[in-house]
MARTOR-265080 format. One record per residue (C-alpha): x, y, z. Coordinates in nm, 4 decimals, padded with zeros to 6 digits. Each point is the difference from the previous one (the first is absolute). Layout:
! MARTOR-265080
[r [X Y Z]]
...
This chain:
! MARTOR-265080
[r [01.0069 00.9360 01.7902]]
[r [-00.3212 00.0639 00.1982]]
[r [-00.0369 00.3501 00.1485]]
[r [-00.3520 00.0631 00.1352]]
[r [-00.3277 -00.1886 -00.0392]]
[r [-00.0625 -00.0247 -00.3722]]
[r [00.3334 00.1617 -00.0865]]
[r [00.3279 -00.1258 -00.1422]]
[r [00.3369 00.1293 -00.1143]]
[r [00.1820 -00.1634 -00.2920]]
[r [00.3555 00.0821 -00.1147]]
[r [00.1624 -00.1530 -00.3096]]
[r [00.3448 00.0265 -00.1555]]
[r [00.0661 -00.1054 -00.3590]]
[r [00.2949 -00.0213 -00.2364]]
[r [-00.0577 -00.0183 -00.3754]]
[r [00.2009 -00.0787 -00.3116]]
[r [-00.1339 00.0592 -00.3509]]
[r [00.1738 -00.0499 -00.3293]]
[r [-00.0949 00.2401 -00.2827]]
[r [-00.2852 -00.1240 -00.2189]]
[r [00.0381 -00.0659 -00.3709]]
[r [-00.2018 00.3144 -00.0782]]
[r [00.2200 00.2160 00.2229]]
[r [00.3125 -00.1384 -00.1643]]
[r [-00.0835 -00.0313 -00.3678]]
[r [-00.3184 00.1886 -00.0953]]
[r [00.0511 00.2285 -00.2968]]
[r [-00.3141 00.1074 -00.1785]]
[r [-00.3611 00.1197 00.0320]]
[r [-00.2142 -00.1209 00.2896]]
[r [-00.3747 00.0079 -00.0736]]
[r [-00.1045 -00.0071 00.3670]]
[r [00.1978 00.3064 00.1045]]
[r [-00.0024 00.1810 -00.3386]]
[r [00.3757 00.0419 00.0291]]
[r [00.3258 -00.1081 -00.1600]]
[r [00.1699 -00.2175 00.2648]]
[r [00.3781 -00.0338 00.0176]]
[r [00.1583 -00.2551 00.2314]]
[r [00.3528 -00.0054 00.1387]]
[r [00.2011 -00.3257 -00.0308]]
[r [00.2444 00.1312 00.2634]]
[r [-00.2572 00.0033 00.2822]]
[r [00.1156 -00.1634 00.3234]]
[r [-00.2089 -00.2146 00.2362]]
[r [-00.2199 00.1959 00.2420]]
[r [00.0254 -00.0722 00.3743]]
[r [-00.2018 00.1421 00.2853]]
[r [-00.0595 -00.0074 00.3745]]
[r [-00.3300 00.0938 00.1579]]
[r [-00.1722 00.0335 00.3364]]
[r [-00.3785 -00.0049 00.0412]]
[r [-00.1979 00.0692 00.3180]]
[r [-00.3727 -00.0591 00.0330]]
[r [-00.2240 00.0974 00.2915]]
[r [-00.3409 -00.1679 -00.0161]]
[r [-00.3248 00.0027 00.1956]]
[r [-00.3100 -00.2135 -00.0493]]
[r [-00.3076 00.0189 00.2209]]
[r [-00.3767 -00.0114 -00.0396]]
[r [-00.0421 00.3691 -00.0827]]
[r [00.3474 00.1026 -00.1133]]
[r [00.2504 -00.1365 -00.2505]]
[r [00.3222 00.1787 -00.0785]]
[r [00.3487 -00.0479 -00.1419]]
[r [00.3000 00.2317 -00.0176]]
[r [00.2933 -00.1086 -00.2186]]
[r [00.3397 00.1685 -00.0223]]
[r [00.2787 -00.1099 -00.2329]]
[r [00.3549 00.0922 -00.0968]]
[r [00.1904 -00.1558 -00.2903]]
[r [00.3541 00.0698 -00.1133]]
[r [00.1096 -00.1187 -00.3462]]
[r [00.3375 -00.0267 -00.1666]]
[r [-00.0149 00.0279 -00.3804]]
[r [-00.3778 00.0597 -00.0029]]
[r [-00.1269 -00.0522 -00.3576]]
[r [-00.2687 00.2314 -00.1379]]
[r [-00.1198 00.1535 -00.3293]]
[r [00.0111 00.3736 -00.0634]]
[r [-00.0674 00.2427 -00.2861]]
[r [00.3086 00.2022 -00.1080]]
[r [-00.2141 00.2309 -00.2166]]
[r [00.1104 -00.1491 -00.3340]]
[r [-00.2310 -00.1095 -00.2839]]
[r [00.0590 -00.3044 -00.2205]]
[r [-00.2368 -00.1063 -00.2813]]
[r [-00.2439 00.2699 00.1222]]
[r [-00.0135 -00.1659 00.3447]]
[r [00.1520 00.1228 00.3286]]
[r [00.3060 -00.2011 00.0967]]
[r [-00.0028 -00.2001 00.3255]]
[r [00.3418 -00.1147 00.1205]]
[r [00.0814 -00.2500 00.2732]]
[r [00.2654 00.1063 00.2478]]
[r [00.0987 -00.0687 00.3615]]
[r [00.0930 00.2040 00.3060]]
[r [00.0261 -00.0587 00.3718]]
[r [-00.3397 00.0820 00.1515]]
[r [-00.2101 -00.0085 00.3123]]
[r [-00.3754 -00.0266 00.0570]]
[r [-00.1743 00.1287 00.3132]]
[r [-00.3746 -00.0252 00.0376]]
[r [-00.3099 -00.0710 00.2016]]
[r [-00.3465 -00.1455 -00.0482]]
[r [-00.2869 00.0264 00.2479]]
[r [-00.3546 -00.1389 00.0028]]
[r [-00.2735 00.0476 00.2601]]
[r [-00.3497 -00.1562 -00.0050]]
[r [-00.2524 00.1277 00.2569]]
[r [-00.3305 -00.1724 00.0714]]
[r [-00.2636 00.2784 00.0043]]
[r [-00.2951 -00.2387 00.0347]]
[r [-00.0661 -00.3747 -00.0368]]
[r [-00.0419 00.0518 -00.3763]]
[r [00.2352 00.2903 -00.0761]]
[r [00.3799 00.0361 00.0042]]
[r [00.2104 00.3090 -00.0637]]
[r [00.3192 -00.0771 -00.1968]]
[r [00.2982 00.2361 00.0120]]
[r [00.3406 -00.0437 -00.1619]]
[r [00.3123 00.1811 -00.1110]]
[r [00.3391 -00.0822 -00.1530]]
[r [00.3185 00.1890 -00.0795]]
[r [00.3369 -00.0878 -00.1570]]
[r [00.3186 00.2079 -00.0086]]
[r [00.2519 -00.1524 -00.2431]]
[r [00.3339 00.1566 -00.0887]]
[r [00.3301 -00.0928 -00.1553]]
[r [00.2496 00.0362 00.2820]]
[r [00.2987 00.1555 -00.1789]]
[r [-00.1617 00.3396 -00.0730]]
[r [-00.3348 -00.0351 00.1776]]
[r [-00.2037 00.0277 -00.3227]]
[r [-00.3550 -00.1463 00.0160]]
[r [-00.0492 -00.3157 -00.2051]]
[r [-00.2467 00.0059 -00.2938]]
[r [-00.3628 -00.1186 00.0037]]
[r [-00.0402 -00.0031 00.3803]]
[r [-00.3656 00.0373 00.1155]]
[r [-00.0849 00.3116 00.2052]]
[r [-00.1647 00.0137 00.3422]]
[r [-00.3427 -00.1611 -00.0283]]
[r [-00.3008 -00.0379 00.2270]]
[r [-00.3252 -00.1994 -00.0025]]
[r [-00.3358 00.0583 00.1672]]
[r [-00.2705 -00.2610 -00.0431]]
[r [-00.3056 -00.1655 00.1496]]
[r [-00.1033 -00.3658 -00.0049]]
[r [-00.3715 -00.0663 00.0555]]
[r [-00.1319 -00.3578 00.0242]]
[r [-00.3610 -00.1071 00.0449]]
[r [-00.1057 -00.3540 -00.0720]]
[r [00.1421 -00.0817 -00.3403]]
[r [00.0488 00.3637 -00.0973]]
[r [00.3342 00.1797 00.0193]]
[r [00.0724 00.3612 -00.0986]]
[r [00.3514 00.1485 00.0256]]
[r [00.0651 00.3557 -00.1235]]
[r [00.3529 00.1384 00.0266]]
[r [00.1847 00.3258 -00.0598]]
[r [00.3668 -00.0160 -00.1035]]
[r [00.2079 00.3171 00.0308]]
[r [00.3584 00.0447 -00.1245]]
[r [00.2320 00.2949 00.0535]]
[r [00.2003 00.1499 -00.2840]]
[r [00.3333 -00.1695 -00.0662]]
[r [00.2689 00.2645 -00.0222]]
[r [00.2934 -00.2249 00.0940]]
[r [00.1176 -00.0921 -00.3480]]
[r [00.2995 -00.1579 -00.1690]]
[r [00.2044 00.1818 -00.2638]]
[r [-00.2223 00.0663 -00.3039]]
[r [-00.3159 -00.1192 00.1788]]
[r [-00.3064 00.2257 00.0173]]
[r [-00.2074 00.0784 00.3077]]
[r [-00.3454 -00.1543 00.0409]]
[r [-00.2977 00.1927 00.1457]]
[r [-00.1975 -00.1404 00.2910]]
[r [-00.3493 -00.1400 -00.0421]]
[r [-00.3070 -00.1380 00.1773]]
[r [-00.1966 -00.2940 -00.1436]]
[r [-00.3246 -00.1577 00.1212]]
[r [-00.0706 -00.3713 -00.0551]]
[r [-00.2950 -00.2203 00.0952]]
[r [-00.0426 -00.3743 00.0440]]
[r [-00.3333 -00.1729 00.0581]]
[r [-00.1015 -00.3644 00.0026]]
[r [-00.2793 -00.2400 00.0878]]
[r [00.0681 -00.3614 00.0981]]
[r [-00.2695 -00.2664 -00.0169]]
[r [00.0961 -00.3290 00.1660]]
[r [-00.1408 -00.3474 -00.0578]]
[r [00.1152 -00.3354 00.1274]]
[r [00.3601 -00.0475 -00.1256]]
[r [-00.0403 00.2948 -00.2379]]
[r [00.0208 00.3795 00.0214]]
[r [-00.0922 00.2549 -00.2682]]
[r [00.1565 00.3457 00.0172]]
[r [-00.1053 00.2945 -00.2137]]
[r [00.2327 00.2979 00.0292]]
[r [00.0562 00.3406 -00.1566]]
[r [00.3081 00.2203 00.0199]]
[r [-00.0156 00.3657 -00.0999]]
[r [00.3391 00.1705 -00.0177]]
[r [00.0848 00.3684 -00.0351]]
[r [-00.3593 00.1001 00.0677]]
[r [00.0608 00.3710 -00.0653]]
[r [00.1852 -00.0738 -00.3273]]
[r [00.3047 00.1816 00.1370]]
[r [00.2940 00.0616 -00.2334]]
[r [00.3108 -00.1151 00.1872]]
[r [00.3383 -00.1576 -00.0607]]
[r [00.1933 -00.2726 00.1758]]
[r [00.3589 00.1007 00.0801]]
[r [00.1199 -00.3615 -00.0199]]
[r [-00.1248 -00.0393 -00.3589]]
[r [00.2534 00.0062 -00.2844]]
[r [-00.2549 00.1747 -00.2232]]
[r [-00.1522 00.2461 00.2489]]
[r [00.0996 00.2986 -00.2142]]
[r [-00.1692 -00.1563 -00.3050]]
[r [-00.3096 -00.1596 00.1527]]
[r [-00.1913 00.0631 00.3244]]
[r [-00.1587 -00.2728 00.2103]]
[r [-00.3327 -00.1517 -00.0995]]
[r [-00.3137 00.2133 00.0351]]
[r [-00.3365 -00.1011 00.1411]]
[r [-00.0759 -00.3677 -00.0525]]
[r [-00.2269 -00.2809 00.1160]]
[r [00.0792 -00.3706 00.0341]]
[r [-00.2726 -00.2609 00.0553]]
[r [00.0949 -00.3452 00.1291]]
[r [-00.1826 -00.3234 00.0716]]
[r [00.1821 -00.2624 00.2072]]
[r [-00.1126 -00.3509 00.0892]]
[r [00.1783 -00.1784 00.2858]]
[r [-00.0291 -00.3663 00.0945]]
[r [00.0724 -00.1198 00.3535]]
């Protein structure tokens, strides 16, 4: 639905049905990816859900923005959790299900500061709880924000960004809190175009300050932090 010049409002409703996966039903043993001992539950029921999403968007020459709001309600929501038990020297992860609801928002705003420079802002937040007792669900990301710039000149592009996350203190039974963090990343590239062919040389530097931080949604956050400072070089050739 159009609202003002360059603006639109979009509303969606969805209904979902998901049968339990084989892993959720029958896993019983070590999992190398999560460094855990996974235990499924053959008695799991199908998961059903209803959701409403609303998106308010704007797109003009000097301003681009999008605000998304969502609400989902699930019956028999299936998720893994750690009961605090050890098996074969690995923490046990069990699959269970509860009625749950998810409420959240995501916003992005791009502002044209000059013909060659954009300011990029963003934030997202999710509040997820099981609805019988109001206990937060496990491994839900905290409030996060992004501040970045995008500079383009000829074939050059430079895009530094700062990502900030609050501490996550809304935890499930047996789950530990995760401290907040701030991480700086940088992307840069040069594109050289020829007839029907483009060469792109790019570099990505992540965690510039070599910050020690942990991701609350990671199964192994208490054992291993996120990756430290790193550099990735890429060459891409495109035909057109």
